[in-house]
Structures are given as C-alpha cells and as structure tokens.
C-alpha positions as CSV (number, residue, x, y, z in Angstrom):
1,M,36.0,-46.5,-53.2
2,R,38.3,-43.5,-53.4
3,N,36.8,-42.3,-56.6
4,L,33.3,-42.7,-55.1
5,I,34.2,-40.5,-52.1
6,S,35.8,-37.9,-54.4
7,A,32.7,-37.8,-56.4
8,I,30.6,-37.3,-53.3
9,I,32.6,-34.3,-52.3
10,V,32.4,-32.8,-55.7
11,V,28.6,-33.2,-55.8
12,I,28.2,-31.8,-52.4
13,L,30.4,-28.8,-53.1
14,A,28.3,-28.1,-56.2
15,Q,25.4,-27.8,-53.8
16,G,27.1,-25.1,-51.8
17,S,24.2,-22.7,-52.2
18,M,21.6,-25.3,-51.3
19,Q,19.3,-24.2,-48.5
20,V,16.4,-26.6,-48.6
21,A,16.3,-30.4,-49.0
22,S,13.7,-33.0,-48.9
23,A,14.2,-36.0,-46.6
24,Q,12.3,-39.2,-45.8
25,E,12.2,-40.3,-42.2
26,S,10.2,-43.2,-40.8
27,G,8.4,-43.8,-44.1
28,A,6.9,-40.2,-44.2
29,Q,7.8,-37.4,-46.6
30,E,9.0,-34.4,-44.6
31,T,10.6,-31.2,-45.8
32,K,13.6,-30.0,-43.8
33,R,15.2,-26.6,-44.1
34,V,18.9,-27.1,-44.5
35,P,21.0,-24.1,-43.6
36,A,23.2,-22.6,-46.3
37,L,26.8,-23.5,-46.9
38,R,28.2,-20.0,-46.7
39,E,30.7,-18.9,-49.3
40,Q,33.4,-18.2,-46.8
41,V,33.3,-21.7,-45.4
42,Y,32.8,-23.2,-48.9
43,S,36.0,-21.5,-50.2
44,Q,38.1,-22.6,-47.2
45,L,37.0,-26.2,-47.7
46,A,37.6,-26.1,-51.4
47,R,41.1,-24.7,-50.7
48,A,41.8,-27.6,-48.3
49,Q,40.6,-30.1,-51.0
50,E,42.9,-28.4,-53.6
51,L,45.9,-28.8,-51.4
52,A,45.2,-32.4,-50.7
53,D,44.5,-33.2,-54.4
54,N,47.9,-31.6,-55.2
55,G,49.6,-34.0,-52.9
56,D,50.0,-31.8,-49.8
57,V,47.7,-33.6,-47.5
58,A,49.3,-32.2,-44.4
59,A,48.6,-28.7,-45.6
60,G,45.0,-29.7,-46.4
61,L,44.6,-31.0,-42.9
62,A,46.0,-27.8,-41.5
63,A,43.5,-25.8,-43.5
64,L,40.7,-27.9,-42.2
65,K,42.0,-27.4,-38.6
66,N,41.8,-23.7,-39.2
67,V,38.1,-24.1,-40.3
68,E,37.4,-26.2,-37.2
69,S,38.7,-23.4,-34.9
70,K,35.5,-21.6,-35.9
71,L,33.2,-24.6,-35.2
72,S,31.0,-22.7,-32.7
73,S,29.9,-20.3,-35.5
74,M,29.2,-23.0,-38.1
75,N,25.8,-24.5,-38.9
76,S,25.0,-28.3,-39.2
77,Y,25.6,-28.3,-43.0
78,E,29.0,-26.6,-42.6
79,R,30.0,-28.9,-39.8
80,A,29.0,-32.0,-41.8
81,M,31.1,-30.8,-44.8
82,L,34.0,-30.2,-42.5
83,W,33.8,-33.8,-41.1
84,N,33.4,-35.0,-44.7
85,F,36.6,-33.4,-45.8
86,Y,38.5,-34.7,-42.8
87,G,37.2,-38.2,-43.6
88,Y,38.3,-37.8,-47.2
89,M,41.8,-36.6,-46.2
90,H,42.3,-39.6,-43.8
91,Y,40.9,-42.0,-46.4
92,G,43.5,-40.7,-48.9
93,K,46.2,-41.5,-46.3
94,D,44.7,-45.0,-45.8
95,Q,43.8,-44.2,-42.2
96,L,40.5,-46.0,-42.6
97,D,39.5,-46.0,-38.9
98,Q,39.9,-42.3,-38.6
99,A,38.1,-41.8,-42.0
100,I,35.2,-43.9,-40.7
101,N,35.0,-41.8,-37.5
102,Y,34.8,-38.6,-39.4
103,F,32.2,-39.9,-41.9
104,A,30.1,-41.1,-38.9
105,K,30.2,-37.5,-37.6
106,V,28.8,-36.3,-40.9
107,V,25.6,-38.3,-40.7
108,D,25.2,-37.4,-37.0
109,E,24.7,-33.8,-38.0
110,D,21.1,-32.6,-38.6
111,P,19.8,-31.2,-40.8
112,I,22.0,-31.9,-43.8
113,P,21.2,-32.5,-47.5
114,D,19.8,-35.9,-48.3
115,A,22.4,-36.5,-51.0
116,L,25.2,-36.0,-48.5
117,K,23.5,-38.2,-45.9
118,Q,22.7,-41.1,-48.4
119,N,26.1,-41.2,-50.0
120,T,28.0,-41.0,-46.7
121,L,25.9,-43.7,-45.1
122,F,26.5,-46.0,-48.1
123,S,30.2,-45.2,-48.0
124,L,30.3,-46.0,-44.3
125,A,28.7,-49.4,-45.0
126,Q,31.3,-50.1,-47.7
127,L,34.2,-49.0,-45.5
128,S,32.9,-51.0,-42.5
129,L,32.7,-54.1,-44.8
130,G,36.3,-53.6,-45.9
131,Q,37.3,-53.3,-42.2
132,G,35.6,-56.6,-41.4
133,D,33.0,-54.9,-39.2
134,Y,29.9,-56.6,-40.6
135,T,27.5,-55.7,-37.8
136,E,28.3,-52.0,-38.5
137,T,27.9,-52.6,-42.2
138,L,24.4,-53.8,-41.7
139,A,23.5,-51.0,-39.3
140,Y,24.6,-48.4,-41.8
141,L,22.7,-50.1,-44.6
142,D,19.6,-50.0,-42.4
143,R,20.0,-46.3,-41.8
144,W,20.7,-45.7,-45.5
145,Q,17.5,-47.6,-46.5
146,T,15.5,-45.5,-44.0
147,V,16.6,-42.4,-45.9
148,V,16.2,-43.7,-49.4
149,G,13.1,-45.9,-48.9
150,D,12.4,-49.4,-49.9
151,D,12.2,-48.6,-53.6
152,H,16.0,-48.2,-53.7
153,A,16.9,-51.1,-51.4
154,Q,18.2,-53.1,-54.4
155,K,21.3,-51.0,-54.6
156,A,22.4,-52.3,-51.2
157,D,21.4,-56.0,-51.7
158,V,24.9,-57.1,-52.8
159,L,26.6,-55.3,-49.9
160,R,24.1,-56.7,-47.4
161,A,24.6,-60.2,-48.7
162,Q,28.3,-59.9,-48.4
163,A,28.1,-58.7,-44.8
164,L,25.7,-61.5,-43.8
165,Y,27.8,-64.1,-45.5
166,Q,30.9,-63.0,-43.7
167,K,28.9,-63.1,-40.4
168,G,28.0,-66.6,-41.2
169,D,24.3,-65.8,-41.6
170,Y,24.1,-67.8,-44.8
171,Q,20.3,-68.2,-44.9
172,Q,19.7,-64.5,-44.4
173,A,22.4,-63.7,-47.0
174,L,20.6,-65.6,-49.7
175,A,17.6,-63.4,-50.3
176,P,19.4,-60.1,-51.1
177,I,21.9,-61.7,-53.5
178,K,19.1,-63.5,-55.3
179,R,17.2,-60.2,-55.6
180,A,20.3,-58.5,-57.1
181,I,20.8,-61.2,-59.7
182,A,17.1,-61.5,-60.5
183,A,16.9,-57.8,-61.1
184,A,19.9,-57.8,-63.4
185,E,18.7,-60.8,-65.4
186,Q,15.2,-59.2,-65.7
187,N,16.9,-56.3,-67.4
188,A,18.7,-58.6,-69.8
189,S,22.0,-58.1,-68.0
190,A,24.1,-60.8,-66.3
191,G,25.1,-58.6,-63.5
192,D,28.5,-58.8,-61.8
193,E,30.3,-62.1,-61.9
194,S,31.1,-61.8,-58.2
195,W,27.4,-61.8,-57.4
196,Y,27.1,-65.4,-58.8
197,V,30.3,-66.4,-57.0
198,L,28.7,-65.2,-53.7
199,Q,25.4,-67.0,-54.3
200,R,27.3,-70.2,-55.2
201,A,29.3,-69.9,-51.9
202,I,26.1,-69.4,-49.9
203,H,24.5,-72.5,-51.3
204,Y,27.6,-74.4,-50.7
205,E,27.7,-73.4,-47.1
206,L,24.0,-74.3,-46.7
207,G,24.8,-77.8,-48.2
208,E,22.4,-77.1,-51.2
209,T,24.4,-78.9,-53.8
210,A,21.6,-78.9,-56.4
211,E,21.4,-75.1,-56.1
212,V,25.1,-74.9,-56.5
213,A,24.7,-76.7,-59.8
214,V,22.0,-74.3,-61.0
215,I,24.2,-71.2,-60.2
216,L,27.2,-72.8,-62.0
217,E,25.0,-73.4,-65.1
218,K,24.2,-69.7,-65.1
219,M,27.9,-68.8,-64.6
220,I,28.8,-70.9,-67.6
221,K,26.1,-69.3,-69.7
222,H,27.1,-65.7,-68.7
223,F,30.9,-66.0,-68.3
224,N,32.0,-69.3,-69.8
225,K,35.2,-69.8,-67.8
226,P,37.0,-73.1,-67.8
227,E,36.9,-73.5,-64.1
228,Y,33.1,-73.3,-64.0
229,W,32.8,-76.2,-66.4
230,V,35.0,-78.3,-64.2
231,Q,33.3,-77.3,-61.0
232,L,29.9,-78.1,-62.5
233,A,31.1,-81.5,-63.6
234,G,32.3,-82.1,-60.0
235,V,28.9,-81.1,-58.6
236,Y,27.1,-83.3,-61.0
237,G,29.3,-86.2,-59.7
238,Q,28.3,-85.4,-56.2
239,L,24.7,-85.4,-57.2
240,G,25.1,-88.8,-58.8
241,K,24.4,-87.4,-62.3
242,D,27.2,-89.4,-63.9
243,K,25.9,-88.9,-67.5
244,Q,25.7,-85.1,-67.1
245,Q,29.2,-85.1,-65.5
246,L,30.7,-87.0,-68.4
247,A,28.9,-84.7,-70.9
248,M,30.2,-81.6,-69.1
249,L,33.8,-82.9,-68.9
250,E,33.7,-84.0,-72.6
251,A,32.5,-80.7,-73.8
252,A,35.1,-78.9,-71.7
253,Y,37.8,-81.1,-73.1
254,Q,36.8,-80.5,-76.6
255,Q,37.0,-76.7,-75.9
256,G,40.5,-77.1,-74.5
257,F,39.3,-76.2,-71.0
258,L,40.9,-79.2,-69.3
259,S,44.5,-78.4,-68.8
260,K,45.1,-79.5,-65.2
261,G,46.1,-83.1,-64.5
262,Q,43.3,-83.6,-61.9
263,D,40.7,-82.4,-64.3
264,L,41.9,-84.8,-67.0
265,Q,42.0,-87.6,-64.5
266,M,38.4,-86.8,-63.7
267,L,37.5,-87.2,-67.4
268,V,39.4,-90.4,-67.7
269,Q,37.6,-91.9,-64.7
270,S,34.2,-90.7,-66.0
271,Y,34.9,-92.4,-69.3
272,F,36.1,-95.6,-67.6
273,F,33.2,-95.9,-65.2
274,G,30.8,-94.8,-67.8
275,G,31.6,-97.8,-69.9
276,I,33.8,-96.0,-72.5
277,P,37.2,-97.4,-71.7
278,Y,38.7,-96.8,-75.1
279,Q,38.2,-93.0,-74.7
280,A,39.6,-93.2,-71.2
281,G,42.7,-94.8,-72.5
282,K,43.1,-92.3,-75.3
283,V,42.8,-89.3,-73.0
284,M,45.1,-90.8,-70.4
285,E,47.7,-91.8,-72.9
286,Q,47.7,-88.3,-74.5
287,A,47.8,-86.6,-71.2
288,I,50.9,-88.6,-70.1
289,A,52.6,-88.0,-73.4
290,E,52.1,-84.3,-73.1
291,G,53.3,-84.2,-69.5
292,K,49.9,-83.1,-68.1
293,L,49.7,-86.3,-66.1
294,E,52.7,-88.1,-64.5
295,A,53.5,-91.6,-65.7
296,D,53.3,-92.8,-62.1
297,L,52.0,-96.1,-60.8
298,R,48.4,-94.9,-60.2
299,N,48.0,-93.4,-63.6
300,L,49.6,-96.3,-65.4
301,K,47.4,-98.8,-63.7
302,L,44.3,-96.8,-64.7
303,L,45.7,-96.6,-68.2
304,A,46.3,-100.4,-68.3
305,Q,42.8,-101.1,-66.9
306,S,41.3,-98.9,-69.6
307,W,43.1,-100.7,-72.4
308,I,42.3,-104.1,-70.9
309,A,38.6,-103.2,-70.8
310,A,38.8,-101.9,-74.4
311,R,40.5,-105.1,-75.5
312,E,43.5,-103.2,-76.7
313,T,46.0,-106.0,-75.9
314,D,49.3,-104.4,-77.1
315,R,48.5,-101.1,-75.4
316,A,47.4,-102.9,-72.2
317,V,50.6,-105.0,-72.1
318,A,52.8,-101.9,-72.6
319,A,51.1,-100.0,-69.8
320,L,51.3,-103.0,-67.5
321,E,55.0,-103.3,-68.2
322,Q,55.6,-99.6,-67.4
323,A,53.5,-99.9,-64.2
324,A,55.2,-103.1,-63.1
325,A,58.6,-101.4,-63.3
326,L,57.4,-99.0,-60.6
327,S,55.7,-101.6,-58.4
328,S,57.3,-103.4,-55.5
329,D,55.3,-106.7,-56.1
330,G,54.6,-109.0,-59.0
331,E,50.8,-108.3,-59.2
332,L,51.0,-106.2,-62.4
333,D,53.2,-108.8,-64.1
334,A,50.6,-111.4,-63.0
335,Q,47.9,-109.3,-64.6
336,R,50.0,-109.0,-67.8
337,A,50.4,-112.8,-67.9
338,Q,46.6,-113.2,-67.8
339,V,46.1,-110.6,-70.6
340,L,48.7,-112.4,-72.8
341,L,47.1,-115.8,-72.1
342,N,43.7,-114.6,-73.1
343,A,45.3,-113.1,-76.3
344,E,46.8,-116.6,-77.0
345,R,50.4,-115.2,-76.8
346,Y,51.6,-118.2,-74.8
347,E,55.3,-117.7,-74.7
348,Q,54.9,-114.1,-73.6
349,A,52.3,-115.2,-71.0
350,I,54.8,-117.7,-69.5
351,A,57.5,-115.1,-69.4
352,A,55.2,-112.6,-67.6
353,A,54.0,-115.3,-65.1
354,E,57.6,-116.2,-64.3
355,A,58.5,-112.6,-63.8
356,A,55.5,-112.2,-61.4
357,L,56.7,-115.2,-59.4
358,S,60.2,-114.0,-59.4
359,K,59.2,-110.6,-58.0
360,G,56.9,-112.2,-55.5
361,N,54.5,-110.7,-52.9
362,L,51.6,-112.1,-54.9
363,E,48.1,-112.4,-53.4
364,K,47.5,-115.7,-55.4
365,P,50.8,-117.1,-56.5
366,G,49.2,-120.5,-57.4
367,T,47.3,-118.7,-60.3
368,M,50.6,-118.0,-62.0
369,H,51.6,-121.6,-62.0
370,L,48.1,-122.3,-63.6
371,V,48.8,-119.7,-66.3
372,I,52.1,-121.3,-67.1
373,G,50.5,-124.8,-67.2
374,M,47.7,-123.6,-69.4
375,A,50.1,-121.8,-71.8
376,E,52.3,-124.9,-72.0
377,L,49.3,-127.1,-72.6
378,E,48.0,-124.9,-75.4
379,Q,51.4,-125.5,-77.1
380,E,51.1,-129.2,-76.4
381,N,54.1,-129.1,-74.1
382,Y,52.5,-131.7,-71.8
383,N,55.3,-132.5,-69.3
384,P,56.0,-128.8,-68.5
385,A,52.3,-128.2,-68.2
386,L,51.9,-131.1,-65.7
387,Q,54.9,-129.8,-63.7
388,A,53.3,-126.4,-63.5
389,F,49.9,-127.8,-62.4
390,A,51.7,-129.9,-59.8
391,K,53.2,-126.7,-58.4
392,A,49.9,-125.0,-58.5
393,K,48.3,-127.7,-56.3
394,A,50.6,-126.6,-53.5
395,F,48.6,-123.4,-53.1
396,E,45.2,-123.3,-51.6
397,D,43.9,-120.6,-54.0
398,A,44.7,-122.8,-57.1
399,R,44.5,-126.4,-55.7
400,K,41.1,-127.3,-57.0
401,A,41.6,-125.8,-60.5
402,A,45.1,-127.3,-60.7
403,A,43.8,-130.8,-60.1
404,Q,41.2,-130.4,-62.8
405,W,43.7,-129.1,-65.3
406,E,46.1,-131.8,-64.3
407,R,43.5,-134.5,-65.1
408,Y,42.7,-132.8,-68.4
409,A,46.4,-132.4,-69.3
410,T,47.1,-136.1,-68.5
411,S,44.2,-137.2,-70.7
412,E,45.4,-135.0,-73.5
413,K,48.9,-136.3,-73.2
414,E,47.7,-139.9,-73.2
415,Q,45.6,-139.2,-76.3
416,A,48.4,-137.5,-78.1
417,E,50.7,-140.6,-77.3
418,R,48.0,-143.0,-78.6
419,I,47.7,-141.0,-81.8
420,K,51.4,-141.0,-82.1
421,Q,51.6,-144.8,-81.7
422,L,48.9,-145.4,-84.3
423,Q,50.7,-143.1,-86.8
424,A,53.9,-145.0,-86.2
425,S,52.4,-148.5,-86.7
C-alpha cells in the first residue's frame, strides 16, 4: 500500500502542468477543465515530500502547514494535492485514520484530474478495508467505478469480495471473486492464490461443500500445496466420496505430503474402511515407528484391528499385547485369545484367555472359559476342557454354547477312552 501511494504522488506531480482532464460522470463522457497546478505550489509540495522521504516527517508536515496558510488563494487541484500530501505523511507515520481523512478531502475537491481521483478512491477503499470499515470500502469502490466505468470494474472485484465476505454477505461476495478468477484463467493465468482461498471460504460459509471441492481441485492444480490435498480428501469424505478420498490421500502420501499424525490417521482409516486392511496396518505401523503417531491405546487398537482383518496373526498379536498393556480391562487380551485360537496356537490362546480373566472387567467373561475349553479340547486335554466348559456355563452369555461343547467334549472323551481300551486288549 505504501508503495502504491508513493507512486500515486509521483504520477500526479509529473502532471503538475496539466490543465485539462477528461472525466466520466453518471455514465456520460464530459470534459472538465482542471485548473493548473502552479509552479510555486508544486515546488513547495515537492519540497515537503523530499523532507519526508529523507526521514524528517515533522519538517515535511511543517512545510505543508505553510502551504495550507495560503489555502484561500489555491485552486481545487492545488488543494487536492495538499490534502494528498498530508494523507501520505500521516500514512507514513501509521496514522491511518488521519490519512483516510485527508485522502477523503482529496476526492471531495472538484475539479481534479481523473488519475488523481481514481487512484485516491481506490486507495481509500483499500485503507478502509484494512481498518475493518467494510461499508466505507464498498462505498469508495462504488464511487471509483462511477469514475472509471464498468469496463474496469474487474480491478475492484477482489477488494469488493473481501469487503462483502467480512460483512457476512457471502452470497453477494461470490460473484465478484468468481469474476476475478474467471478473468485470470481466461488469460491462461492462475491469478492470486488468496483469491481461491477467499472463494473456498465463501462456499464453506454458504454450506456448498461440493463447490468447496471444485475450488480445492483448482488450488491443487495451480499451487499444489500439501494442505490442499488433505483438505480435498476431507471434503470428499464429507461428500461420501470414499473412493476419491482414499485416492487423494494415497496420492498425497506417495508424494510425502502427509506428515501430520491426524492426516496419516485419516489415510489409515480410509484404507481400513475401504477394505484394504494390510495397507492400513503398514501405514500405521510405519507412522508409529517414525514417531508421527503415538503408540497410544487408540492407535494400537486400530493397528491390531487392521492386522486381524489382514490375517497377519503375529503382527495382530503383538499389537494387541502392546494395547493391552495400556488398557484397564481384559478386553484386548480376550481379543488376543480369540486370534490365537483361530490360528491354532492353543497354549498361547489359553495363556491370553487366563490373562483376560485375571485382569477382569470383561463384557463376556464366559467366552474366555469357552476359549480355554476349546483350546484344551483341541489338544485332547479332556478333563481341563470339561472343567472350563463347566465354568463357562455359569455365565449367561456362554451357557448355551458351553453346554453344547460340554456334550461334545464328553463324547470325544468317551470315544478316546474306548479306543484306548481296544488298543490295550
């Protein structure tokens, strides 16, 4: 902004001998005679600027005060330039309210050169936006457009959209920012990244999730930042586009864009619920090993579930053991016992079931007695198996199954004893 205002002053000073300017008002072309900026006034203003540019703003303001003492003899152009320099001086001191007041006095003078009026109105709009005065921003933009005409309205589109967004007029803010972006893309230019950020924010506020996705797709194409890949994946998830979400996360992961734990966790969950548990386990395991995800109860449980679904018994058992060490109940040991039983690792299954019962707080404790009974039965340890089934019958959750297994175990025991007797005779 400071460079812009400096440039305005230099341009206007270069027009010091200008006497006639063309202006547009109310859509009609009208020629206005602008009075001359006399050499005497011009030189005093230039001296004030020189003092300020050399760091002595106080001296510059004093020089302007001297010029102002002759205000009654000055024409509209000279007065406008005086207010312009006051505004510039106060802007340089970060006294923005005073700067705005003086720049407003510039455009109230008439007649003045169109270049001065246009540039000052636009600067006033920018300064008002920076000050959070969005109504004034829009008012100055309207006055600016009256001067320049509709053909140049595009220049103010972004500024107008920003002011409307900050006011909460999201629907009205959408049209100007879309015009700005469309114009840039039509000229084979991406435009400014902040324009897309603004349009995305507007669609978000309007609850237009599908449009947020469209803008993020463009942002990836033009700017390719890691956060845009992750954000688009999240939006796809909100839209129920699970395959697109997984594809986006997978592509981001392969490019090294997923460095945050929460992003990696999103990829793991996408793999898991997408029916690719092995990849879920691999990503989770590596993330924990690299310290990108904590080896906490939640993550270890998800890791174990992934390996169980992928039928990676050893990895599942290891993850369940780690998770169980962090748990206050025996549920994870119970799950480990089931996995080991299914893998026909009977002694380990019995040990895990006993650990689960010892830790307690089980939702279905009878199931663990069933596991012990089945593991013992598979090893033809009939009496321990029957004892375990008898204990299981004491629990409502396992009573029916325990009775069936008990009958089966009794039958197997009797048959084994008959065979043994036949072999002995």
